[in-house]
N, C-alpha and C positions, 0 to 999 in steps of 0.2 A: 527395541531395535527394528521397529516396523518401518521407519523412515529416517531420513538424514536429520530431521529435527530432533530425534530421540523422544518424540511425543507419542507415548504409547497408544492413546485412544484417538489419535488424529485420523480422520478419514474424510472423504469428499462429501458424503451425505450428511455428515454431522458437523464437525469443527470447521472444516474449510468453508462450507456453505454459510455457517453462522458468521464466521469472520468477514466474509465478503459482504453479507447483508449488514453487519454491524458497522463496518467501515463506511459503507455507502451512506448509512443513516447519519453517523457522527460527522462525516465530512460536510453534510448539508448545514450543520450548525456552525461551522468555522467561517468567520467573516471573509469576505472577498479580499484577496491580496494579503491575507494574513501570513506572516512569517513566524508566528508563534508555534512552538511545539508543546503539546499538552501531554503530560504523563498520567496514565490511567491504569486501573486494575480491572481486568475482565471479570473477576469474580464478585464485583460489587453488584448488589441487587438492582442498581439503576441501569444496568446493562442487560437486563432480562429481555429476551426476544419474545414478543407476543404474537408474531406473525406466523412462525412455523415451530413445529416440535422437533424437526430434524431426526425423526425416527423411522423414516421410510427407507426402502432399499434403493431408491433412485434419488439423486439430488433434486431439491426443489428448484423451480424456475424463479430466479431472483430478478427483481426489477431495479432499475437505476434511472435517474433523471436523464432524459435526452437533452435537456437544456444545461446540464452541469458544466460542460466544457466552455460555454459562452458566459456562464455566470461567474466563474472563478477569476476571470480576467488576469491572466498571468503574463500580460504584455509589459513586463518591466523593460526598461531601456536595455539592460544587459541581455535579457532573453531575446528581445527583438533584433538587436544588432547581430548577435551570434547566429540567429536563424537566417537573417537576410544574407549573411555571408555564405551559408551553405545551401541556400535555395537555388533552384534552377532559375536562371535569369529570365526565361520565358514566362515564368509564373508570377513575377513581381507585379506587373500591372493589375493582376487579379486580386491583390490585397485591396479589400473594399474600403475606400475612403474617398472623400471629395477634397482634392488638394486646393489649398488657398494660395500657396506661393511655390515658385520653382525653387527658390533658395532660402536658406536660413536667415538671410539679411533683409528679407521682405522686398527685394528689388523688383522681382517679376511676379505680378499677380496672375492668378489662374482661375478664380471663382467664375462660374458661368452666369452669375447675375450680380447686379450692383448691391442688392440687399444682402446676398450671401457674403460678398466681399467685405461689406461693412461689419458683419458678424465675425469675420476672420480677424478683425483687429481687436477683438474682445477675448476675454478668457471664457471658457478654457481652451479655445482653439489656438490662441497665441502660443501656449505652452505645450501643445500637442504635436509630437513629431509626425503624426499621420497627416498633418496639414501641409507638410513640406515635401515636395518631390525629391529634394536633395537627400532626404533621409534614406531613400532606397538607392539612389544613384551613387552615393558615397560607399555603399557596401555591396554593390551589384557585381555579378560576373558579367562584365561589359561584352566580351565576345558572344556569350549566349544571349544576352539581352538584345544586342544589335542584330544578331541573326534573326530573331523573331520579330523585333519591333524597330529595327534601325530606321527604316524609311518613315514610319509613322512618327517616331520620336523626333526625327529631324524636321519633318513638316510641322508637327504640332508644337514643338518646344525649341529645339536647339538652333534651328535656322534663325529665329528671331532673337534668341538670347545672344548668339554670337555676332550679331550686328553691332554690338557695343563692346568697347574695350573691357568694361566691367564684366560683361557676360563671357567674353573670351577667356579672361583670367579665371573666372569662376569655373568654367567647364574644364579648363586645364587642371586646376587644383582638384576638382571633384574626381576626374578620371585618375589622376595620380594617387589620390587618397584611396580610391577603389582598388587600384592595383596593389597598393601597399597593404590595405586591409585584408586582402585575400591571401597574403603570405602566411605560411604555417605558423610563424612566431608572432603574428600580429595580435595585440592584446585588446580585448573588448573594452577593458576599463579605460583605455586611452580615448576611444571613440565616445564612451559615455561622458567623459569629462568635456570633450569637444561639444557635445549636444547641450549639456547642462550649462556651460558657460554662455550659451546663446539663449538661455531661458527655457529650454525644452526639458520637461520632466516626465512626460507621459507619452504613450503611443496607443491610441484608441481607435481600432477599426470600427466601422459603423455596422449597425444591424442590417441584415439582409436575409433573404431566403432562397437565393439562387444556388447556394452551396451549403452543405452541412459540414461543420468543423469536426474533425475526428479527434479521438483521444485514446491513448493507452495509459491507463492508470493502474498501478500495482501497489501492494504492500509487501513487506518482507517478513519472514519468520527467521529469527536468528537463533542458532543453536549454541550450545555451551562452548564450542570452539571458536565462536565469533563469526561463523560463516552464515551469511544471510541469503535466503532463497526467495525470489520474487513469486508472488501469486497474483493473478489478474483480478482487478476489480471491475474495470470497464475496458472494452476494446471496440473501437470503431475506426474506420478509415475516412478521411476527408473525401467528400463526394460532391460533385456538381449535380444539381437537379434543375437544369435550365428548363426542362419541360414542365416543371411544376411551379416555377418562380412567379411571384406576384409583386416583387419589390423593384423591378427595373423601372417601373413607371415613376417611382419616387426619385431615383437617380440610378443610372445603370452602370456606373463605375468607370474608372480610368481606362480599363482595357477596351470597353466599347467605344469610348471617346476616340481612342487611337484607331480602332477598326474603321469607324466612319470617316475619320480624317484621311486615312490611307486609301480609302476606296476611290477609284478613279471616276469622278463625274456622275455617280449614281445616287448620291445623297447630298442634302443641302450643305454638309460640312466638308465635302471632298476638297482636299488640298488646303484646308483652313488651318488656323493656328489656335492653340488654347491659351496663349499668352494675351492678357487683356490689352496690353499696350500696343500690340501688333496691328497694323492696318488690315491684316487678314484675320482678325479675331473672329472666331466662329460665331459668337453670339452677339455681335455688334448690331445686327439687324434682324435677328431671329432669336428664338428661345429653344432650349432643349425640349420643352413640351411639344413644340411644333415638329421637331425631329422625331420624337417618339410617336407622334401621330402619323408622320409620313412613312415610317418603316413598319407600322402596325403594332408596335409595342403598346401603344395607348389607343383604345378603340375610339372611333368618332362616328357620329356625334356623341358627346358625353351623355350618359344617362343622368337621372336626377341625383344619384349618389355621388358620382364623380364631380358633378357641378357643385354640390355642397362642399366636398373636400377642397376643391379648388378655391372656392370663395372663402373658406375658413382658414386653410393652411397657406395657400398661395399656389402658384403654378407648379404643375408636375415637372419633374426633372431637376428641381431645385429644393427638394425636401430631404433633409438629413435625418437619420434615425439613429438614436444612441440608446444603448442599454442602460437601465438604471439598476444599480447594485442594491440588493436587499440590505437595509441597515443592520449593523451589528446588534443594535438594541432589539430589533424584531427577532433576530435569530436567538438572542439570549433569552427572550421571553418564552418562545416556543420550546427551546431546549429545557428550560426549567419545568414547564408543564410536562414534557415528555419524561424527564428524569423522575419527577415526583410520582407520576402515574405508574411507571415501571416498578418503582420501589414499593409502593403500597400494594400493588397486585402480587408482588413476589412474597410479601410477608403476611398476607391476609387471605386465607382460603375463602372466607365468606364473601369478601369483596370480589374475588375471582368469579364466583357464581353470579353475583349481581352484575358484574361487567359483561359477562358472557350473555346475559339476558338481553342486553341492549347493543352488544357488539354487532357491527355490520355497517351498512351505508345508508345514509339518509338522502332522499331526493326531494328537493322542493324548488319551486319556481320563484326565483328572486324577484322581488317587486319593490324597487326604490320608491321613495315618496313621490317623486316626480312622475312615475308611471301610475301609481295608484291614484294620484290626484287628477289624472287625465285618463279615465277608463276608455275613452274613445280612441286613444292613440293606437296606431298600427305600426308594426316594425318590419323593416325591409332589409335588415342585415346589420351586423356590428363590426364588420371587417372593412375598414376604409381603404384597404388595398384592392378591394373588389367593388364593383358598382352595385347599386341597390338591386335586389331581386324584384321580379315583377309581382309575385304573390305576397300579400301582407300576412303577418302572423300577429297573434295577440300577446306573445311573450318574446323575450329577447332572443336574438339569433347570435351565432358564434362570432367571437372577436377575431382580431388578427392572429396569425399563426406563423411560426417559423417553418412549418411543414408545407406551406405553399398551397396552391390550388384554391379555386373559388367554388365553394359548395353551396348549393341552393337548398333552402328549407332546413338547414341544420340548426336545431335549437341549441342555445348555449347550455353546456352541461353543468349542472349544479348538484353533483353527487358528492357528498361530504362524508368522511369517516366519523366514527364515534369520537375518536380522539380530537378530531378537528372541531366538532361541535362542542365538546367539553372545553377545549382551549378557548374558543370564542365566548362561550358562556361565562367562564370564570374571569375573563378579561374585562367584562363590563364593570363600570365604576362602582356600582353598588350591587352586591350579589342579589340576583333576582329572587323572587319568591313566587308562590302560586298566584298571588294577586296581580303580579306584573308580567307573568308569563304570556298572557294573551296579548298584552301590549307589544311585547317583543315579536311575537308571531305575526301580528297584524302589520307591524312596521317593516317586516322583512320578506314576507311571502305573499305571493298572489293568492287570491281566495281559494283556488282549486286545491292547493296543497297545505292550506293552513291547519286543518284538523290533524293531518299526519305529523306535521311539525310540532304541534302542541303536545301530542301524545309522546313524541320522542323526547322533547325537552323536559317533560315531566319526569321521565325515567332518568334522564341525565342529572336533573336537579337532585333526585333522591340519592343517586350514587355519589354526587359531589358532597352532599351533607355527610354521608357515611364515610367517605374516603379521606377527605381533606379537612384538617383542623382549621379553625378561624385564623390561626397564625399563618398556615400554609396559604390560605386564600389571600390573606393580606399581602404576603410576599409576592405572590403571582400578580396581584392587581397593581402593586407598585412597579413591577417590571413592565406590565402592560401599559401603564400610563407613561412610563419613560419611553417606550417604543412609540406610543401614539404622539407624544410631544415631538419626537424626532421626525416622524412622518409629516407633521404639520409645519415644522419650522425649517427642516433641512432639505426637504424634497419638494418639487412642484406637486400640485394636487394630482392625485391618481384618480382617473375617471373610468367609468363604464360608458362605452360609446355605442350608439344605435342610430341608424337611419330611421326616422319616425315621421309620421304624418297622421293627422286626424282622419278618422274613417269618413267616407262619403256620407252626405253630400257636401261636406266642408271643402272649400276650395283653397285652403291654406297649403302652400307648397311644402315639399319635403324639407326637413331640417335635421340637424345633427343633435340628438338628445345626448346630454352629458350629465351623468349622475356621479357625483364625487364621493369617493370613499372617505369616511370620517368627516362628514359634513357636520359642522357644529350646529346647524339649524335642525338636523334630524339625528339626534344622538342615539336613538334606539336602532338605527340602521347600522350602527357600529358592529352589531352582532355579525351581519353578513360581511362587513369589511374585514373583521378578524378572520373569518373563514377564508376569504381570498388571500389574506396574508399568509396563512398556513400553507396554502398551495404555492405561494411565492417562495417561502422558506424551503419547502420540499423539492423545489425545482419542477413543479407541475405547470406553473404559469411563470411568465416573465413580465417585466414592466419595461416599457420603452417610451422615449420622448420623440415625437414626430415634429421636427422643427422646420417649418416652412418660411418663406419670405414674409408672410403676413403675421403668423402667430405660431405657437407651439402647443401641442396636446400631449399629455403623458397618460398613457392608457395601459390597462392590464390585458394580457393575451388570453386566448382560449386555452384550455388544458392541452398539454402536449403529451402524446402517448409515451410512457416510459419504455426504455429498452428492456428486453427480457433475455436472460442468459442463465446458464447453469455453470456451476464450478467445474473446472477441468481436472479430472483425476490424474492426468498425465503430468500436471505441474508439481505433484508431490514427489520430491527427490528420494530415491531409494538406493542409488548405486553404492554409496559409502556404507550404508547400513548393511547392504547385501554382502559386501566383501568383508566387513568386520564380523558379521555373523558367521561367515565362512571361516574366518581366522579363529574365532572362539570355538567353533565346532571342531576344526582341525586340531587345535591345541588339546581339546578335551578328548578327542578320539585317540590321538597319539599318546597322551599321558595315560589314558585308560588301557591302551595296549601295553605300554611299558609296565604299568602296575600289574597287569595279568601275568607278564613274564616274571616279574619279581615274585609274585605268589607261587608260580610254578617252581622257580628255583628254590624258594623257601621250603616247599614241600620236598623237593628232591634232596635238599641239604638236611632234611629231618629237623628243620627248625633251628639248625645251628647257624644263625645269622645275627648280625648286630641290629637289634631292635631300635636303638636310638637313631640309626641312620634313616629309618622310615619317617622320622619327623622332619627331615630335610628333603623329602621326596620331590616336592614341587621345585624347590630351589635347585637341586642337583639335576634331576631328570629334565626339568624345563630348559636349563642352560645347555645341557649336553644334547638332548634329542631335538630341541626346537631352535634354540638360539635367542639372543637378546632381541632382535627385531620383532619376532612374533610375540615374545613375552611382553614387549613394550606396547604392541598393538592391543594385546589383551588388557593391559593396564589402562590404556586409553579408553576402552569401552567402560571400564569401571569408573574412571574419573568422569567421563561423559555422563554416565547414569547418575552419579552422586551430585552432579552440577546442574541437573535438569529438574525444573519444577514439575509437579504433578497437577494437571489441570484437566478436569473431566466435564463434558457437556451432559447435563441432566435436566429432566423435566422438574419443574417446581411442583410443590404440593398442590394438588388440584388438577394437574395435568393440562393447564391452559397455556403454558409458556415454557421456554427453555432458557437455561443460563449455565454459565461456567461455574464450577465449584473447585476451589483449590483443596485437594485432599492430601492427607498425610500418608506417606508411604509407610507400610507396616514395618515394625521394628525388625522382624526377621529378614525382610528384604534389604533394609538398610544395613543390617549386620553382615549379611552375605556380600553385598556390594562393597562394603568397607573392607572385607577380607580380600576381595579381588584386587584391592589397591596394593596388596603386598607383592604383586608381580613387579611393580615398579621398584619396590624395596630390593627384590632379588636382583634386578638389573643393576641398580646402583651398587649394591654390595659386591656383585661380581665384577663390575667395571673397575672398582677401586681395590680389588683383592690383591693386586700387585703391591699396593702400598700398605694395606692393613694386615695382610698375611696372617700371622698367628692369632691376631685379635678377632678375625672374622667369625670363628666359631662362637666366641663369647658375646660379641655385640650384635650379630646378625639376627638371632632369634628375638632379642630384646627390641631391636629397631622394628621388626615386623609386628610384634605385639603392640608396641607403642603407636605405630602408624594406624594399625587396625582400630585401636581403642579411640585415638584422637579423632579420626575421620568419622567414626560412628557417633561419638558424643557431639561433634560439630553439626552433623546432619540432623540429629535428634533435637538439639537445642535451637538450631537456626537453619531449618531446611531452606533450600533455594526457592526464591520467589520469582514469578514471572513479572514482566513489566511491559507496558505498551506505550509507545510514543506515537502521537497523532499529530500530523502536520504536513501540509503539502510542500513539496519541493519539485518545481516544474521547469521544464524547458520547452522550447518550440522547435519542432522539426521543420515546420513551415508556418510563417506568420499568417494568421487568420485561416489556417487550414488543418494543421495537425499539432496536437499537444501531447507531451509525454510527462507524466507525473509519478513520483514515488511519494505515497501519502501516509506512511506509517511503518512501524516495526513492532513486531511481537517478539520480545526476548523470552523465549521459553527456557533457555539455558543461561547460565551465568559464567562468562569468561573469567570474571574475578574469582569465582569459586574454583575453577580449573587451576588457575595460577596458585591460589591459596593451598589447594590440596598437594600440588607439586612441591610448593615451598615447605609445607608441613612435613612431607615425606623426606625431603632432603635434609631439613633441619634435624628431624628425628634421627636419621642415620648418623649424621655428624655428631649429635649430642651423645648417642649411645657409644660411638667409637671413642670420643673424648673421655667419657666416663670410664671405659675399660682401660684406656691408657693411663688415667690417673690411678686406677686401682693397681696396676702393675702389668708386667708382661704376660703374654698368653702361656698356656700350658703346652709345652712342646710335645709332651707325651701323647696329647690328644690331637694336636693340631698339625703335626708334621709327620712325615714318613721317612724312615731310614730304609733304604733298599739295598739289596746285594745283587750283583750281576749273576744271573743264572743262565748258563749256556745250555746247549742241548745235551751236554754230557755230564754236567755236575753243577754244584752250588758253590759260589764263592762269596766273600764279603766285600762290601763297598758301601758307599753312601751317596746321597743326593736325592732330590725330589723326582718322583716317578713321572715320566712323560705320558704314562697311561692315564693319569688322573687330571681331570679338569680342575681349575682352581677352586670351584665350589665344593668339589669332593675332597681335594687335597687338604683344604683348611676347614671343611665342614663335617667330615665324617669323624665318628668316634673311633679312635684307633688304639686306645690304651690296652684293651683286652685282646688285640689282634697283632701285637708286636712280639716277635720271637727272634732272638739273636739279632737284634737291630734291623730286622726285616719286617715290613708290613705285609701281612697276609689279608687280602680283602675277601670277605665272604662273597659267594657268587651272586646272591640277590642284590647286594650293594653294587656288585660289578655291573649288573644290568642297568642300574640307575646311572652309573658312571660311564656307560657306553661300552662296556667290555663284556661281550657275550662269550661264554665258555662252554666247552663240551669235552668230555672224556671219551676218547675214541681210539681203540686199538693200542692201548698202552700209552697214549699221548694225551696231554692236556692241551687242547687247541683253544685259543681264545682270540677273538676278533675285535679290534678297536675301531668302532664306527667313526671316531673323530679323525683318524688318520687313514682309515680304510686299509689297515694292515693286519695280517694274521701272525700269530706267534705260536710256537710249540714247545712243550716241556715234556721230559720223560717222567711219567707219573711214578713209576717204581723208584726212580732215583731220588726225587725230592720227598716222596712219602717215607722211604726208608730212612732218609736223613732225619725227618721229623720224628720217626719212631725211635731212632737211636738216641736222639736228644731228649726224649720224653715229653714231646709237645702234646698238649691236650688234643682230644679227638676233634674239636671244632676246626683245627688247623688243616685237617685232612680233606675238608670241603671248601677250600679257599683257592684264591689265585695269588701266587706270590708276585709282588710288584717288582718288575725288572726295569732296567733303564732302557 
């Protein structure tokens, strides 16, 4: 009862941090846009965590990919449309895309160059909703949109569109659709159908670095009652970083187009139109590159680097950048390596020591064949969003980055983990051996780091031979070759890019060095290629296609710094557990107090009490002193406990990793918890006592014992198991700016078990009652009470059920030995259980009924003399006669 999960060992430094790290890792293996939900078990060896031991007093700092939100591509049509409808209209032009057409019917063209307009007529742009301005206008909040952008939209688009009858009709229909779509009952599915009927099946914003897309991603822990509580995996807010951007020079977005069009006379585009057919078309006699130079976005004159980019890709301002999704085959290959490595390290202590000896990071300077073949080459940068730096280097400099800014002299980081090197090594077509290790080193590293790489690979090879069987290696290589084939056939060539130039006195001008990953002419360089792919899978690097008017280049980025965060202890819910723990404690204290009074009355009565009544203490005292609601809550705690799996985070043998272990609850605990389930039996018995009446005493005990036994046997034979579902379900708070995902559920409790235990309890009660009915009627001598009316002055005879007795006592107490002259005399200890407190005071028997809050008095001498005259046994002199 430490938390509302009912997960006894769950805490922030251990289980919560482990789960955050585990989900973040596993989600990197799920393919982009996957809608599949995977069912997993946390106690499998393949989920061992080798990063942390989770045994500190403070939670560890957990890393997550900063590129994750742009990798997962959750821009389904339904998500986009729903998000457009709730976005601020002023933010819509900041969705980063280069529009091809105003309308879905391709009537009004918008591309800023003829070459780009030609590409707009091809796939995938034709089927991309982000190519059409109508996609946002049909779902926009027009009052807000026109408040911020009305004049600019009119000048740039609407004035020219409405000069034709077709355009007027289109605008009227579009505004009407927008008004209808923003109604509370408007269905997103209707709009999706409208798009798909026009051939639109995707919506893909372009890559940029003037803003960072935010994400709130959570997973949930579901308890046995079916209540799911979210815990945070990633949290960041969408943020503009205009001061650090380097992508405006490629294309600066529709919002900036509108800005310059609406500016009065201060830019070349002031008062112009973005519709290509307009006589005022902004780019009829100029280019966006010229505008970028004019307003200082693009420096002039161009340095040698930008000159090379312009000649290679085409003019600035007309370069589109699209993210390339990591293929599922690549993710499957690395996931298999990761799974196998975790499994062998969990089950083999010797391998743990061997792995620890090489665990760490390996730094080497990557040297593609084209670099090693030209040792005189000097490098001036690898980020073609920035110009070439002035000072040359002898090794590669950093590539493009989503983090923006142009850094001078920053060498490309080639720091790889042991797992990364191992994965790349085992992926090579023929498992290397000592004779070929040097060939691999020579083909991948510059001379300065070759000795260190050779030493590292020698250790990796020894571990590989000891850890993986030939079958394992064969399976991994099969997956690797499938991934390699996908890369070579389904994607454009991925390249490493550098500004390069031979060292003086050579007069050859600067050029763009392009080293292709998985180049068939240099197969040994595949080792480094696999290392880069691991970074891609893990979200450390990304791949993007830079598509200009002349050609396109697909390049891999520089490493992006992961985000760091710690698990939040305030997210662990404790309210329900706190109150239920209070209920359990209250019930225990109250019944303990009642039991103490029962003991005192037993002593005062010299032991002349009905011992059999003590066997129904919980049943009677609970109903009388506490009531059904509190007893039901106590039963709920037992059901909750019996329906919750036991999962503990432990260090594996050797102490190099941590994993979850599903432990069996000890039999005594299960037996005790099963006994607590009888509180529900008491509530059911008491609720239906009006109908069962004399049968209650005979079937109640049997039903309690049967439920206790059945629940115990069920939990021993089939204890509850946890289950984990892994799969992203995402929505967009703002297109191209803020994403919200729920990416998995840990079911630590079983709602089916809760229902099952309740059903077992109800069925057992009914079965025991039916059994007693079949046997015959109840024993009235034990189960019912005949009472006489006793006034303050004397004793008379009469009959009927006593109003002083609760049903549980009336039908549950043993009365045969306490009947005299058709009157039930209840011993004072049993009276405490039944809520009747008695005291002999000044010749009067005063007894107080807590159920009705009423006091009664009897003349002691009168009724005791009557008992003596009639020869009643001594025990009747220490009782309370039941009056009406």
